[in-house]
Each structure stands twice: as C-alpha cells, then as structure tokens.
N, C-alpha and C positions, 0 to 999 in steps of 0.2 A: 318581578325579579327574574333575571336570568343568571344561570350559573355557568361561569366560564371554566374551561379546563385549566387544571393547575399546571403552570409552567414548570418544567423540570429544571433543576439547576444545571449550570454548564458542566461539561465533562471535566473530571480531574486530569492533572498532567499525565502525559504518556509515561509508561513505566520505564522507557529508555532515558527519560530525563533525570539526571542525578542532582539532587538538592542537598545542601548542607544539613546536618542533623538539626531537627526542630522545625525546619522550613516546610516540611511535608504537611504537618498539622496546621501551620499557619495558612498555607495556600488553600487547603481543604476548607478551613473556616472562612477564608475570605470569599470563596465561592458562594457561600450563604446557604441557608437551609431552604427546604422546599417552600415556596411562597404561597400566599393566599392572593388570589387575583380579585380585585374590586373594580367594577365599572363605575365611572363617576356618576352617571345618571341613567337609570336609577342605580342606587348602590346595590351591588350584588356580590356575593362572596363564595368561593369555594375553599375548603380547608385541607391543608396537608396534615398527614398524621404526625409528622415529626416536627419538633421544636428544638432548636439548637440549645443545649444546656451549657452555660458558661459559669464555671466556678474557679478557674485558675487563670493566671495572667496570660498564658499563651493563646487560648481561644478567645480571651477578652481583646487581646491585641488583634487577632484575626477578625473579630467582629467590627472593631473600629476601622481596620484597614478596608473591609468590605464596604462600610458606610462611606468612608472618604473616597473610595474609587467609583462610586455610583452617584447619579444625579438624584439624590434623596430629596423628596419634597415634603414628606410628613413622617413623623415618628409618633406612634401611639405609645403611651407609657402608663403603667400601673405599678403599684408597690404593695407588698404584703410583709408583715412582720410576724415572726413566730416567737412565742414566749421562750425566754432563755433564763434559766435559773442559775447560771454561772455568775458568781459575784464579779462585778466590775466589767461585764461583757458590754461591748458598745452596741448601739442600735444597728450599726452596719453589719455586725456579726449574725444578726437574726433577720436581715432584710433580704428579700428577693425583689428584683425589678424585672418586670415584663416589658419587652420592647417589641414594637411591630414597625419595622423600617420599610417605609413605602417608596418604591421606585416607579416613576411613570413608565407605562408600557403601552404604546398605542393609544386606545381610548380609555385605558384603565390604569390602575395602580396595583403593583405587586407588593404584598406585605410579607416581609421576611421576619419570622418571629424568633426571639431570643428570650430564654429564661435565665436571668443573671443572678447568681448567688454571690452576695457581697461579703461572705465569711472571710475570704482572703483579702486583706486591705489592699493588695496590689491590683485587684480587679477594678475597683471603683474609678480610678483615674481614666480608664478607657472609655467610660461613658461619655466623656467630653468629646471624644472623636465622633460619637453618634449624634449627640445633642448640640451640633455645631451651629454657627450662624448661618442664616439662609434656610433653615429647616423649621418648619412649624411643628412644635411639640404639643401633642394632643392628649388629653385625659379627662376622666370624669371625676370632678372634685380635685383640682390640682393643688390645693393648699397642702395636703399631706405629702404629695409628691415633691413640691418645692422645699418643704422642710427637710426631707431626706436628702435632697441634692445639696442643700446648704450645709447640712451637717457633714456631708462628704467633701465640702469645699469645692463643689462643682459650680461654675458660674451660672447665672440666670440664663435660661434659654432666651434667645433674642426675640422669638415670636411664639406665643402660646395660644391655645384655643381650648377652653373648658367646655365640654359639650353640655354639662349640666347648666352653665350660665347661659349658653345660647338657647337652650330649651326654655329657660326662665324668661328670656326676652320674647320668645314666641308666644308665651302663655301670660304675659304680664296683664293682670287685672281679671283674668278668666276665673280664678278661684278665690276672688275676694269674699270674705265672710258675710258681706252685706247681700250677697246673692243667695244665702240660705233662706229657705221659704218661711221660717218662723223667726220670731224676735222676742227677746226678753224672757225666754223660757228654757227649761232644761233641754227641750227638744232642739231649740235653736243653738244652744251651746254644743250639743252633740253634732248638729248639722255643720256648724262652723268648723268643728274639729275634723269632720269628714272631708270638708273642702280643703283644709290644710293637708290632710293626708293624701287627698287626690292630687294636689300640686306636687307633693313630694314623690308620689308614684309616677306621675306624668313626666317628671324629669329624671327619673331613675334609668339606669343603663338598660335594663331589660325592656322597658317601655320604649326607649329611643331606638333600640335595635329593631324592635318590631315596626316601629314607625317608618324606618328607612329600609326595611327588608335586609338587615344585616344578621347573619347567623350569630348566635351567642352561645359560648360554652363556658362552663365553670371549672375547666381543668386546671387553670393556673393564671398567673398574672400576664403571661404572654397572650392568652386568648382574650383577656379583658382589654389588654392594650389594642389588640387587632380590632375588637369590636368598637372601641372608642374611635379609632381611626376611620373605620367604615362609616360610622355615624357622622363624623366630621364632614366627609365628602358630601353626604346628603344635606347636612345643615348649611354648608356654604351655599349650595344652590338655593336652598329655601330662604336664607338670609338675603341673598341678592334679589330674589323674587319679592320679599317683603319690604325691601328698601332699607334694611337695617345692617347690611354687611359692613359698610364703612364705619358705622358707630361701634359695632362689636369689635372690629379689628383695631380701631384708633383709640377707643376709650375703655370698654369694659374688659377686654382681655389684659391689657396692661394693668388695669385696676386689680385684676386677680392677683397679679404678682405683688403689687403695692400692699394690698390688704393681707396677703399671706405673710409679707415681711413684718407688717405691724403685729400680727399674731405671733410671729417667731420672736420678735424682740420683747413683746409684752410690756407691762408696766409694773413697777414695784408698789405693792400696797403695804403700808406700815403695819406690822403685826401688833405692836403695842397700842397704836391708835385704834386699830380694829377691835381689840379686846375691850378697850375703854368705851368705844361707841356702842358695842354690843350690849354691854352691861347698862349703859345709860338708856339705850333704846328699850330695854325690858322695863325699866323703871318708868320712863315716860309713857310707855304703852299702858301699863296698869293705871297710872294717874289719869290719862286721857279717857280711858274706858269708864272710870269711875265718874268723871265730870260729865261724860256723854249720857251716862245712866240717869243722872239727875235731870237731864233735859228730855228723858223719854226714849233714848236710843240705846239698844243693847249691843249694837255693833255698827260697822260701817259697810256692810255688804249691801248689794243692790236692793234686796228685798227689805232690809232695815230702813234704807234711805227712802224707798218708795213709800213705805208706811208713814214715815216721819214727815215727809213733805206733803203727802196727801192730807194729813191731819193739819198741816200749816196752810193748806189751800194754795200750794206752790208747785204742785206736781206738773201742771201743764208747761211750766217753764222748762222742764227737763224732757218733755216729749220729743222723740226723734223717730219719725216714721211710725211703725206700729209698736215701738218700744220706748225705752227711756235711757237717757245719757246723763250719768252723774260724774262726768269728768271734771277736771279742775276748772276749765273755763266756764262750764255751765254753773258750777258751784259759785264761782266768783261773780257771776252775773245775776245770781238770784236776787230778787227785789228786796231791799233793806237788809240783805245778808243776815239771815238768822244767826243767833249766838253760837249755834252748833257748827256752823260752816267752817270757821278756822280750826276748830278741834278736829273735825272730820278730815280736813286736809292734812293736818299734822300727823294724825294717826295713820292715814293712808300712805303718807310719805315714809313712815317707819316701816309699815308693812311691806312696801315695795323694796325697801333696802334689804330687809331680812329675807324676803323671798328671793332676792338676787343672789344670795349666798356669797356675797363678797367678803363678809366679815368672818366666815367660818374657817377660811384658810385652805378649804378643800380644793380650790383651783390653783393654789400656789405651787409653781414648779420647783425642781431641785435648785434652780438659780435664784430662788427667792422672789420671782416675778410671776404675775398673773398673765396667762396667755389666752385672751378671748378668741372665740371663733367668729369670723365674719362671713356673712352670706351675701355675696354680690347679687344685686337685684332681688334681695330678699323682701323688700317692700314694694307694693304695687305702684308707688310713686316713682320707682326707678332708683331709689336709694338703697343703701345696704341695711341689713339688720345684724344684730350681735347677740350672742349668748355664751354661756359657759365660762364666765358670767357676762352679763351686759354691763361691763364696767363704764362705758361712756354714759350710761343712763342712771348712775347712782344718785344724781341730784346735785344741785349747786352747793348746798350746805356741806355735803360729805366729800367734796372734791379733795380737800387736804389729806384724805387717806392715801392718795397717790403721791409718792415721793421719788426723788431721783436716786440713782446710784451715788455713792460717795465721790465727790469731786465733780459731779454733774449738776446742772440745773434744769428746771422745767419752764417752758414758756408756752404761750397760747397765741394763736393768730386768728382773728375773727373778721369776716366780711360784715360790715355794718349795713343792715337793711337791704341786703343784696336781692332778696326776692322781689321787693318793690321795684328796684332798679331794673331787674330782668323783666318783670312784668311790663314796665314802661317800654323797654326796648323790643320785647316780642310783639306787643300790640302797637308799636310806632307812635306813642303819644309824646310829642316833643315837650309839652308843658310839664308832664310828669317827670320826664327825663331831666328837665332843668331843675325841678324841685329835688330830685335825687342828688343831682350834682351840686346843689347848694350846700350839701353837707348834713342836713337833717331833713329828710323828706316829709316827716310828719309836721314839723314846725312850718316848713314851707307850704305844705298843703293847707294847714290851718290858716295861714295868712290869706290864702285864696278863698277857701271855703267859708271862712267866718269874716270876710272883709267888711260885710255890711254891719257887723256888730262891734267893729273895732274902731278906735280913734285913728284918724288919718296917718299919724306918724308910725303906727304899728306896721304899716306896709313897708317902711324903709328899714326896719330892724333886720339884722342878720339872723338866720335860723337859731344860732346859739343864743343870742340876746332875747329873741322871741320866746324861746323855751324857758328862759329864766323869768321873763316877765309874765308869760301866760302859760304856765305849766298845765293847767287844767284843760285849756283849749287844745294844747298840743296833744294831750292824752286822748281827748275826744276825737281828734283828727286821726290819731293812730288807729283807734277802734274802727272809725269810718272807713279808712283806707283798706285795712286788712279785712274788715268784714265784708266790704263791697266786692273786693277782688276775689275773696274766697267764698262768696255766696252765703253770708251769714243769714240773710233774709230779714224781712220786716220785723218779725217777733224778736229775733235775736238782737237786732240793732236797737229796738225800743227797750229791751231788757238792759242794755248797756248805756244807751244814750238818752233814754227817757222818751217822752211823747213827741219830741221834735225830730225823731230819727228820720221820718219821711222828708222833712225839709232839708236835713243834712244830706240824705242820699241824693235829693234833686240837685242841691248845690254842688255836690261832688261830681255828679254826672255832667253838669253844665260846665264845670271847671276843667274836666278832662274828657272832652267829647270823643277823641280818637280811642281812648281806652274804653269808654262806655260802648261805642259801636263794636270794637273788637270783641269785648266780652259777649255781647249779644250774638255776634256772628258765630263764635265758637260754641255757644250753647245751642244754637240752632242747627249747626252742621254736624255735631258729634253723632247724632243718631244715624244719619245717612252714611257717615264715614265708618260706622261700627266702632267708634272710639275716638281716641285723640292721638296726635303725633307731635313729637318735639321737633325743633329745627334740625337736630342731628340724625333724625330718622327712627328714634326709639318710639315704640308705639305701645299704647294701652288699649286693650280690647274690651269690648262690651259683649258679653255672651248672651245677654237677654234680648228678647224680642219685644215689639210693641213700643209705645211711647216711652221715652226716658223719664225716669224719676227725677225729682229735684236734686237728689244726691248725685245721680249721674250727670245732670246738666252742670252741676258744680265742678265735678272732676273733668268734664270736657274743657273747662276753663283752666282749672288748676294744673292739670298734668303738663301741658306745654311749658308752663312756667317752672314748676317744681323739677321736671326732668331737665330743663335747660340749666337750672341752678346746680342740680346734681352733676350734670356733665362738666360744668366749670369746676366743681369741687374735685371730681375724679381726675380731671386733666391736670389741676394744680398739684394734687397729691402724687400723680405719676411723675411729674417733673421733680418735685421735692425729693421723692424716694431716690432718684438718680443723683440730684445735685448735692444731697447731704453726705454722700459717701466719702468724699475727701475730707470732711470735717468730722468723721466718725460720729455724726449726729443721726438721730432717728425720729421718725414719726412714731408716736406711741398710742395715740387715740384719735379717732375721727369723730367729730361732734357736729352733725348737721351742716353748719357753715363755718366751722372752726376746726383748726388742727392743734393738737397738743403735741409738742415736740420736746426732746431731751438732748442736751449737748454738754460738752465740757463747760465748766463755769467761765473759763477764759475765752471761749468762743461763742458763748451763748448770744451776746448782742449781734455778732456778725451773722450767726445763723438766723436770728430774728429778722435782721435786715434782708437777708436773702429770701426768707419766707414771705416778708412783706412785698418785695419786688415781684416775686413769681406770682403770688395770688393777684396782684394788681394787673400784671401783664396778661394773665389768662383772660380776665374779664375784658380788658381793652381790645384784645385780639378778636374776640367773639363779638363784642358790641362796642364798636369804636366811639359811639356817642357818650358812653358812660364813663364817669370818673369815680371808680370805686374807692371806698375808704376801707383800709385794713387796719384793725385795731390790734396792737401788740400788747400783751400783758406778761412782762417779765419782772414785775415789781417785787414779788416774793418767790424767788426761784427754788426755794426749799420744799415747795409742794405745789400741786395743781390747785388752783383757787379761781373764784369768780371775781374778776375785776380787782384783784389785789387783796381780797378779803380772806387772808390766811388764817384769821381767828374764827372762822364760822363754826368750827367744831365746838370750841369753848363757848361761843355765844349760844349755840343750840343746846349744849349740856346745861347751861344755866336757865334757859327758857325754851321749852319745846315749841312755843309759838313763833320763835325767831324764824324769819324768812328772808330770802335774798331775791 
C-alpha cells in the first residue's frame, strides 16, 4: 500500500469578488472538503482531518452543486440512526448519512467526505444531486441504506455495488459447514457455527478494509462510506481477475435492490389466523408427542431418531459421511416407512413453524406487514437466504397465513421443472431438452427409460396422458432423473426405487448419453479447477485439498445448474421489480423457482400475464432451445396458497397428518 499526499481543495474566491448574500457559503461548500486520495491498484488511502458537516439546506445545496460539477464516478454511502424519544418523530429526524464522493484524479480517486444530518427535511432532497445516474453507489449492506432513501422518496441509484455481496461471491463455498472436521456431535455443531461466524467476519467491513489495504476509522458514517468506496476499487479489480465482474454488475447488484424492495414492501400475515394456528399447533404437538411415546420415541431430535432407527435396524439408511441425515427426503425413503415416520414429519413441521416465530407477531411492523431480511448469496448454491423471519419457508400448508391488503389479490408464478431443463441445456443433451419441451419431463423420460416394459402404444401417448395412465412409472422416473442428476448414489436410488435401481440408472444413462458424459466430466474436472463455475461466471470454491469427497463431486455437477437457475430467477425478479411499478404491484416473496406477487384485484390478471411473459422470456434468452412452462396460480387471490388449496389451514387443523 502506498499513501498519496492529500490533495488540497481549490482556493476560495478572491476577496475582491463581491457575491450576493448567501452565495459565499454556497461557493465554499461547492469547492468541497479536503479529499481522501485512493489509488485504484492497489487500493491506498490518506485521510483528511476534516469532514464537511451538512445539516441545513444551504450547505446541502452546495454539496449537490459540487457533485454535479465534477466527474463523479463513485459515491460511498453509510447511514446511522440515533434513538429519538420525541413522539411522532420521523426516521429522517434521527438519521445521518455519510457520503464519500469519488472524483477520478490521474491514476487514483479522490474521496470528498460529507456527514449529512437529515434533521431538517429540506436537506434530504439534495441527496439526489449526489446519487445521480451514472454514479456507482457503494455500501456495505445496502438494504438499510435503500430503505432510508425510499423513506425519503429519493429514487433508486441507477448502479449499486454492495461490498459485502461481492465478498460473499469471492468466498462462495469456502465456509460450508460440511468442511467442519467433525460430524453428528456437539463439537461438529460448534465447528459449523464457527464456520458461519468466520464467513460473517470475512465479509465484514473491517476484514475487507484489511484485505485491500484501506484504512478504516470509526469516527462516523462518512469514514465508513469512504472505507466502502476504497474496498470497492479493490473488489472491482479482483472480480475482473476472477471472471465474475460481469455477473456481479449485471445480476447480483440489481438483485440487491430487488430483494431490498421485497423486504421494504413485506407481506401481510393475518393476525387472527396466526393466533388460531398457534393454538392448534400446541394441541397437535402434545398429541403427536403422546403418539410417538407409544412407539418408543421421546422426541424428534437427532439423538432420539438415531436410537429409534438403530433399534429398527434402519440406521444405515440415514448414514451420510461420518454422520446421519434425518431430513424429510431420507425419512420418506426409509424402507417400508415405519409407523413413526409421518408423525415425526408432522411434529418437525410444527416445530419449524414455531421456531420461525412467524406466529408471534414480533416481526410485524407498524404497517401490519412482516418485513423479512434477505441475504444475497447467503446460500453456497448462489441463492439467497431469508430470516427475521423466514417467511418463504413456512411450509405449503401454512401459506394461507399470508394475505393481501384490502382491495388487493395475491398470485404466484412458478417455473415448472426448470432445473431439469437447465441441466439439459447446460450439458447439451438434445434428447433431455426435447423431453423437457414436451411439457412433463418426468413423463417423457419414463416413456424412454421404461420403453421395454411398456405396451407399444404407450410410446405415442402425450406426456399428460402418460402421466394419467402410468403415474407410478412417472414418479419413479422423477426419482431417477433428479437422483442421478444430483448424485443420489446407488444406495439412495435403491432405497427409493428398489433392487432394480441399477438397471434404471443404466437405462437412464443410455437414454441421455450427452448428459451422462457431461456429468462425468464435471465430476472429474472439479478438483483440478478448485471448484465449479456457472455459465455467467459465478464460482463456488473448494477450500479442501486432496481427492474430492462424493459430496464434493456432487456439487461440482450441481452448482453450474443451480447457479444458472438462480441467475435466471434473479434476472426475472430484477425485470419484474421495474415493470411492476406502473401497476403499483409488488413482489412480496421469492420462493426457489417461484415469485409471489400482490396487485390490485382489477389488475391482478394483467400482472399475472406480465409475470408469465417475463419469466418465459428470461429462460428463452439464456437457453433458446428451451420452451419453459410458467404456472400461474391466482385461483384464490385472498391468500397465498399451494395450487389453489386455500383450505389447507382448516384441513391441517382437522388432521395434523394432512400434507400437501
């Protein structure tokens, strides 16, 4: 790191120049404060002692005039809010915004720092003059910043860069819990927690400043903004080196804005239904525990299940590496499905709902809506995660808890079987692409894989008619397709398909040779590449040395597909976020491959058609050979629901074993 000398501001006007009252202060403010100079590579900074304080309209106008009069390339931004006990005080009255206005200068960037107090409502409008089109607005965790700007009715920045999201992209996969040294023990749980904490620390601003040699101070929001801007300069260079710059600029950074707006809008959770579900959940929990006790289970924790399935001589079915996996898919695949399995699943479903704290009302804002927090690139697959609360993850049965505002309706748009279609396109298997385009990829695959076991006329059935005539074969083909794509393994396939699993796998490989070859190549190349890469440049890294594990070989294959599907989802969401605005519609929840949206009832069908068209177009643009199906559900717009099953809460209340 080299430290450049601080460039002094321009000289103020000559004393002989007479200005009208008030203009002297404006001109002095427009000259700008003493800047911090950052060289682009490597990032280096010197700091001026002074930061321009802005708390009244006149210096705010001068700040905006300075920004408009310079070739500003980047603006670092940070916000802080102070507690205010004054009844009815607005958030703006307690908010300070730190700005670091970056102006190119030779081989570096000069950062002019401002500390803006928004207590005077006439100050905020001048922020638009700084955050103008053509300027990249940079911050560390931009969701809160964007929420403040929207509260102040300041338009979206045209281009943003969240240094925390970029850092997450550079570390994708590195801190995965499976890299903890132990498994299925208290030590493993602690180690996995440490890995999560390591990831949070590695993407924190202090760690990023150290990484790029940017000085950091805790004096105020202007210093935080300057640090973020300095980190940005280093990250852009690193992103270009890693080959992920285009993906970050085109996909992830706009997705930061889209997810922030979903959080800002939130979703309404019906308080009356929540109270009723909470009471029913308590009753069902007691009854299920009593029923499980008669079967020898005291609870549904991992230790309880380990002892139970060991006694039933089924524990090997749940073995995963050095530990055990009692997830839903493993439970459903247990041989002969012991009597306790559906009870275990039902009780765990209730426990998950209660742990999510959706029913308590503690996350409901003054507007009566729940505002979850979304974490872009929070999952190692490249997808987002959600908490506080995880409203998208409440489960199919409980979706009718989410209701629209009066006069509005809720709809959902879902890509059907999209990951199989993306798999076919990524690995270039024309036959699997044709099966996907036929409308039901699992039925079409069953017609090929099980052709020898079917009557001759079955080959001529449409996928829809085949599904009706041979539902069991279609379900077995679904298991085979997903299992083989995602590396289920011989034991897993046998648990689900029976002793003929090997024959099914061989038939599938013969039916789709290009896919089979592509999967094998991806597994073989991942170790030498140090991970896997998607078509858009997003990478997942392997921090371990030595031969890859089976789990790693699986994600060498899975990641390019999952990341490609996630990229399509984000691009569709970014477009919809913009296109919904004339309709006063909003995206309210993202759900893997589906969007939940809310609009006025008289515009709901028009918004649904727009959503359908955009989601289809995004896939066709990326993979022209695919003909995606987008399934729209607006059958019961009075609540969010699974496939029109708006009665699921009542069905579950009557029978805790009810499932969708």
